[in-house]
N, CA, C and O atoms as CSV, one atom per row, in Angstrom:
chain,resi,resn,atom,element,x,y,z
A,1,MET,N,N,157.181,94.197,80.478
A,1,MET,CA,C,157.625,93.273,80.137
A,1,MET,C,C,156.178,93.255,78.932
A,1,MET,O,O,154.977,93.463,79.103
A,2,ALA,N,N,157.063,92.876,77.615
A,2,ALA,CA,C,155.743,92.619,76.641
A,2,ALA,C,C,154.812,91.135,76.473
A,2,ALA,O,O,154.940,89.921,76.637
A,3,LYS,N,N,154.054,91.897,76.140
A,3,LYS,CA,C,152.884,90.388,75.621
A,3,LYS,C,C,153.454,89.957,74.293
A,3,LYS,O,O,153.389,90.869,73.469
A,4,TYR,N,N,153.927,88.982,73.889
A,4,TYR,CA,C,154.695,88.717,72.362
A,4,TYR,C,C,153.355,87.877,72.214
A,4,TYR,O,O,152.696,87.360,73.117
A,5,LYS,N,N,153.089,87.872,70.675
A,5,LYS,CA,C,151.831,86.702,70.093
A,5,LYS,C,C,152.365,86.882,68.824
A,5,LYS,O,O,152.881,87.879,68.320
A,6,ALA,N,N,152.140,85.632,68.330
A,6,ALA,CA,C,152.254,84.883,66.479
A,6,ALA,C,C,151.569,86.322,66.010
A,6,ALA,O,O,150.937,87.163,66.649
A,7,MET,N,N,151.904,86.255,64.837
A,7,MET,CA,C,151.071,87.467,64.586
A,7,MET,C,C,151.847,87.112,62.957
A,7,MET,O,O,152.795,86.354,62.753
A,8,THR,N,N,150.981,88.045,61.820
A,8,THR,CA,C,151.300,87.434,60.574
A,8,THR,C,C,152.496,88.415,60.228
A,8,THR,O,O,152.836,89.118,61.180
A,9,HIS,N,N,153.222,88.603,59.011
A,9,HIS,CA,C,154.109,89.560,58.631
A,9,HIS,C,C,153.607,90.729,58.912
A,9,HIS,O,O,154.018,91.428,59.837
A,10,ILE,N,N,152.238,91.185,57.774
A,10,ILE,CA,C,151.782,92.116,57.778
A,10,ILE,C,C,151.787,93.046,59.387
A,10,ILE,O,O,152.425,94.079,59.587
A,11,GLN,N,N,151.165,92.552,60.082
A,11,GLN,CA,C,150.771,92.890,61.364
A,11,GLN,C,C,152.080,93.085,62.078
A,11,GLN,O,O,152.170,93.853,63.036
A,12,LEU,N,N,153.171,92.337,61.576
A,12,LEU,CA,C,154.351,92.728,62.405
A,12,LEU,C,C,155.208,94.464,61.958
A,12,LEU,O,O,155.847,95.296,62.603
A,13,ALA,N,N,154.698,94.315,60.369
A,13,ALA,CA,C,155.011,95.723,59.605
A,13,ALA,C,C,154.426,96.694,60.776
A,13,ALA,O,O,155.070,97.285,61.643
A,14,ASP,N,N,152.592,96.687,60.482
A,14,ASP,CA,C,152.600,97.535,60.716
A,14,ASP,C,C,152.794,98.095,62.664
A,14,ASP,O,O,152.427,99.099,63.276
A,15,CYS,N,N,153.315,97.219,62.943
A,15,CYS,CA,C,153.778,97.392,64.594
A,15,CYS,C,C,155.006,98.612,64.474
A,15,CYS,O,O,155.086,99.691,65.060
A,16,ALA,N,N,155.819,98.045,63.578
A,16,ALA,CA,C,156.876,98.499,62.990
A,16,ALA,C,C,157.099,100.366,62.582
A,16,ALA,O,O,157.887,101.254,62.910
A,17,GLY,N,N,155.680,100.213,61.542
A,17,GLY,CA,C,155.704,101.385,60.960
A,17,GLY,C,C,156.110,101.665,59.478
A,17,GLY,O,O,155.869,102.749,58.945
A,18,VAL,N,N,156.871,100.418,58.703
A,18,VAL,CA,C,157.119,99.532,57.725
A,18,VAL,C,C,156.051,99.366,57.239
A,18,VAL,O,O,154.892,99.377,57.653
A,19,SER,N,N,156.778,99.130,55.845
A,19,SER,CA,C,155.202,98.130,55.071
A,19,SER,C,C,156.214,96.756,54.968
A,19,SER,O,O,157.381,96.672,55.351
A,20,ARG,N,N,155.466,95.827,54.394
A,20,ARG,CA,C,155.828,94.255,54.517
A,20,ARG,C,C,157.028,93.782,53.735
A,20,ARG,O,O,157.555,92.686,53.928
A,21,ARG,N,N,157.537,94.887,52.614
A,21,ARG,CA,C,158.864,94.540,51.873
A,21,ARG,C,C,160.145,95.166,52.267
A,21,ARG,O,O,161.350,95.006,52.074
A,22,ILE,N,N,159.402,95.892,52.857
A,22,ILE,CA,C,160.669,96.410,53.993
A,22,ILE,C,C,160.999,96.065,55.326
A,22,ILE,O,O,161.743,96.780,55.997
A,23,LEU,N,N,160.456,94.932,55.793
A,23,LEU,CA,C,160.172,93.992,57.027
A,23,LEU,C,C,161.045,93.075,56.185
A,23,LEU,O,O,162.187,92.838,56.580
A,24,TYR,N,N,160.671,92.632,55.249
A,24,TYR,CA,C,161.382,91.335,54.447
A,24,TYR,C,C,162.710,91.658,54.262
A,24,TYR,O,O,163.599,90.809,54.200
A,25,LYS,N,N,162.871,92.770,54.176
A,25,LYS,CA,C,164.531,93.384,53.313
A,25,LYS,C,C,165.546,93.325,54.986
A,25,LYS,O,O,166.741,93.037,55.060
A,26,TRP,N,N,164.404,93.778,56.443
A,26,TRP,CA,C,165.065,93.588,58.143
A,26,TRP,C,C,165.419,92.157,57.880
A,26,TRP,O,O,166.549,91.675,57.953
A,27,LEU,N,N,164.369,91.573,57.583
A,27,LEU,CA,C,164.636,90.148,57.795
A,27,LEU,C,C,165.704,88.890,57.516
A,27,LEU,O,O,166.274,88.015,58.169
A,28,HIS,N,N,165.589,89.488,55.735
A,28,HIS,CA,C,166.727,88.885,55.170
A,28,HIS,C,C,168.158,88.582,55.998
A,28,HIS,O,O,168.390,87.388,55.810
A,29,PRO,N,N,168.669,88.865,56.404
A,29,PRO,CA,C,169.851,89.076,57.040
A,29,PRO,C,C,169.566,87.816,58.025
A,29,PRO,O,O,170.477,87.049,57.713
A,30,TYR,N,N,168.807,87.173,59.042
A,30,TYR,CA,C,168.284,86.486,59.811
A,30,TYR,C,C,167.404,85.085,59.418
A,30,TYR,O,O,166.774,84.294,60.120
A,31,LYS,N,N,167.661,85.160,57.988
A,31,LYS,CA,C,166.611,84.325,58.255
A,31,LYS,C,C,167.154,83.229,58.044
A,31,LYS,O,O,166.505,82.698,57.144
A,32,ASP,N,N,168.490,82.171,58.549
A,32,ASP,CA,C,168.695,81.004,59.362
A,32,ASP,C,C,168.489,80.992,60.232
A,32,ASP,O,O,167.809,80.042,60.623
A,33,LYS,N,N,168.872,81.930,61.111
A,33,LYS,CA,C,167.786,82.185,62.771
A,33,LYS,C,C,166.551,82.031,62.564
A,33,LYS,O,O,166.062,81.025,63.077
A,34,LEU,N,N,165.843,82.729,61.949
A,34,LEU,CA,C,164.520,82.570,62.109
A,34,LEU,C,C,164.033,81.609,61.490
A,34,LEU,O,O,162.813,81.594,61.654
A,35,ARG,N,N,164.398,80.775,60.839
A,35,ARG,CA,C,164.307,79.000,60.298
A,35,ARG,C,C,164.340,78.134,61.891
A,35,ARG,O,O,163.637,77.241,62.363
A,36,LYS,N,N,165.280,78.747,62.295
A,36,LYS,CA,C,165.789,77.731,63.416
A,36,LYS,C,C,164.348,78.291,64.837
A,36,LYS,O,O,164.011,77.797,65.913
A,37,LEU,N,N,163.974,79.295,64.187
A,37,LEU,CA,C,162.847,79.900,65.677
A,37,LEU,C,C,161.779,79.479,65.016
A,37,LEU,O,O,160.812,80.201,65.258
A,38,GLY,N,N,161.469,78.309,64.025
A,38,GLY,CA,C,160.513,78.289,63.440
A,38,GLY,C,C,159.701,78.818,62.488
A,38,GLY,O,O,158.491,78.644,62.343
A,39,VAL,N,N,160.549,79.558,61.769
A,39,VAL,CA,C,159.872,80.050,60.892
A,39,VAL,C,C,159.738,79.453,59.695
A,39,VAL,O,O,160.854,79.337,59.189
A,40,GLN,N,N,158.765,78.960,58.911
A,40,GLN,CA,C,159.156,78.685,57.788
A,40,GLN,C,C,159.446,79.239,56.440
A,40,GLN,O,O,159.368,80.467,56.492
A,41,PRO,N,N,159.765,78.786,55.193
A,41,PRO,CA,C,159.771,80.240,53.924
A,41,PRO,C,C,158.180,80.158,53.751
A,41,PRO,O,O,157.514,79.143,53.953
A,42,ASN,N,N,157.615,81.589,53.279
A,42,ASN,CA,C,156.085,81.733,53.000
A,42,ASN,C,C,155.326,81.538,54.098
A,42,ASN,O,O,154.097,81.568,54.043
A,43,ALA,N,N,155.982,81.324,55.169
A,43,ALA,CA,C,154.461,80.771,56.286
A,43,ALA,C,C,153.891,82.270,56.358
A,43,ALA,O,O,154.301,83.411,56.144
A,44,LYS,N,N,152.855,81.706,56.729
A,44,LYS,CA,C,151.759,83.232,57.044
A,44,LYS,C,C,151.492,83.859,58.140
A,44,LYS,O,O,151.065,85.014,58.143
A,45,VAL,N,N,151.834,82.789,59.780
A,45,VAL,CA,C,152.046,83.553,60.884
A,45,VAL,C,C,153.436,82.973,61.324
A,45,VAL,O,O,154.019,81.974,60.904
A,46,ILE,N,N,153.829,83.936,62.350
A,46,ILE,CA,C,154.874,84.333,62.630
A,46,ILE,C,C,154.823,83.555,64.173
A,46,ILE,O,O,153.875,83.688,64.947
A,47,PRO,N,N,155.906,82.813,64.420
A,47,PRO,CA,C,155.875,81.852,65.937
A,47,PRO,C,C,156.443,82.680,66.740
A,47,PRO,O,O,157.510,83.233,66.470
A,48,LEU,N,N,155.573,82.916,68.181
A,48,LEU,CA,C,155.831,83.095,69.602
A,48,LEU,C,C,157.373,83.685,69.714
A,48,LEU,O,O,157.647,84.786,70.193
A,49,LYS,N,N,158.294,82.770,69.198
A,49,LYS,CA,C,159.714,82.996,69.954
A,49,LYS,C,C,160.498,83.952,68.815
A,49,LYS,O,O,161.581,84.466,69.091
A,50,ALA,N,N,159.795,84.159,67.393
A,50,ALA,CA,C,160.452,84.643,66.590
A,50,ALA,C,C,159.509,86.038,66.809
A,50,ALA,O,O,160.413,86.833,66.551
A,51,VAL,N,N,158.577,86.733,67.042
A,51,VAL,CA,C,158.720,87.683,66.970
A,51,VAL,C,C,159.188,88.589,68.397
A,51,VAL,O,O,159.090,89.792,68.640
A,52,ARG,N,N,159.698,87.522,69.152
A,52,ARG,CA,C,160.094,87.864,70.308
A,52,ARG,C,C,161.716,88.255,69.599
A,52,ARG,O,O,162.563,89.009,70.078
A,53,PHE,N,N,161.768,87.659,68.637
A,53,PHE,CA,C,163.468,87.516,68.236
A,53,PHE,C,C,163.530,89.129,67.823
A,53,PHE,O,O,164.344,89.971,68.199
A,54,ILE,N,N,162.014,89.325,66.618
A,54,ILE,CA,C,162.351,90.229,65.653
A,54,ILE,C,C,162.184,91.694,66.355
A,54,ILE,O,O,162.709,92.735,65.960
A,55,CYS,N,N,161.112,91.491,67.777
A,55,CYS,CA,C,160.813,92.673,68.359
A,55,CYS,C,C,162.290,93.245,68.682
A,55,CYS,O,O,162.903,94.178,68.163
A,56,GLU,N,N,162.685,92.265,69.830
A,56,GLU,CA,C,163.845,92.792,70.358
A,56,GLU,C,C,165.215,93.212,69.793
A,56,GLU,O,O,166.060,93.813,70.457
A,57,THR,N,N,165.392,92.758,68.222
A,57,THR,CA,C,166.470,93.146,67.666
A,57,THR,C,C,166.295,94.391,66.836
A,57,THR,O,O,167.312,94.943,66.416
A,58,PHE,N,N,165.384,94.775,66.622
A,58,PHE,CA,C,164.818,95.500,65.699
A,58,PHE,C,C,163.939,96.869,66.571
A,58,PHE,O,O,163.181,97.759,66.183
A,59,THR,N,N,164.491,96.484,67.882
A,59,THR,CA,C,163.225,97.097,68.586
A,59,THR,C,C,161.807,97.374,68.784
A,59,THR,O,O,161.524,98.440,69.331
A,60,ILE,N,N,161.002,96.696,68.478
A,60,ILE,CA,C,159.666,97.102,67.699
A,60,ILE,C,C,159.145,96.959,68.927
A,60,ILE,O,O,159.746,96.349,69.810
A,61,ASP,N,N,157.705,97.636,69.138
A,61,ASP,CA,C,157.251,98.341,70.261
A,61,ASP,C,C,156.045,97.445,69.745
A,61,ASP,O,O,155.556,97.841,68.687
A,62,ILE,N,N,155.516,96.382,70.270
A,62,ILE,CA,C,153.918,95.816,70.255
A,62,ILE,C,C,153.066,96.326,71.021
A,62,ILE,O,O,151.983,96.644,70.528
A,63,GLU,N,N,153.315,96.551,72.453
A,63,GLU,CA,C,152.711,96.798,73.456
A,63,GLU,C,C,151.491,98.381,73.149
A,63,GLU,O,O,150.343,98.502,73.576
A,64,ASN,N,N,152.184,99.247,72.399
A,64,ASN,CA,C,151.320,100.333,71.989
A,64,ASN,C,C,150.990,100.398,70.943
A,64,ASN,O,O,150.491,101.452,70.548
A,65,SER,N,N,151.145,99.251,70.043
A,65,SER,CA,C,150.407,99.229,68.870
A,65,SER,C,C,148.625,99.230,68.775
A,65,SER,O,O,147.930,99.090,69.782
A,66,PRO,N,N,148.268,99.344,67.905
A,66,PRO,CA,C,146.714,99.321,67.661
A,66,PRO,C,C,146.265,97.783,66.986
A,66,PRO,O,O,145.216,97.154,67.130
A,67,ILE,N,N,147.309,97.503,66.318
A,67,ILE,CA,C,147.296,96.047,66.005
A,67,ILE,C,C,146.852,94.697,67.053
A,67,ILE,O,O,146.012,93.816,66.869
A,68,VAL,N,N,148.036,95.005,68.521
A,68,VAL,CA,C,148.367,93.972,69.243
A,68,VAL,C,C,147.133,93.737,70.660
A,68,VAL,O,O,146.732,92.736,71.253
A,69,ASN,N,N,146.800,95.413,70.794
A,69,ASN,CA,C,145.870,95.902,71.942
A,69,ASN,C,C,143.934,95.842,71.100
A,69,ASN,O,O,142.959,96.177,71.772
């Protein structure tokens, strides 16, 4: 089971292996769901619940990322 933690958009994009801009494009269709999970527009840090949702939705493996370890 993955150990999720709150992280910035840049950290999450690095874990996914994409740029921050591409991550934003991926997340755009889910903006209402992300707001319900506590992600505010222009938020610097993504809450734990939202990180879990994003990683599960886009199959991002944060366990093997040097950002998290």
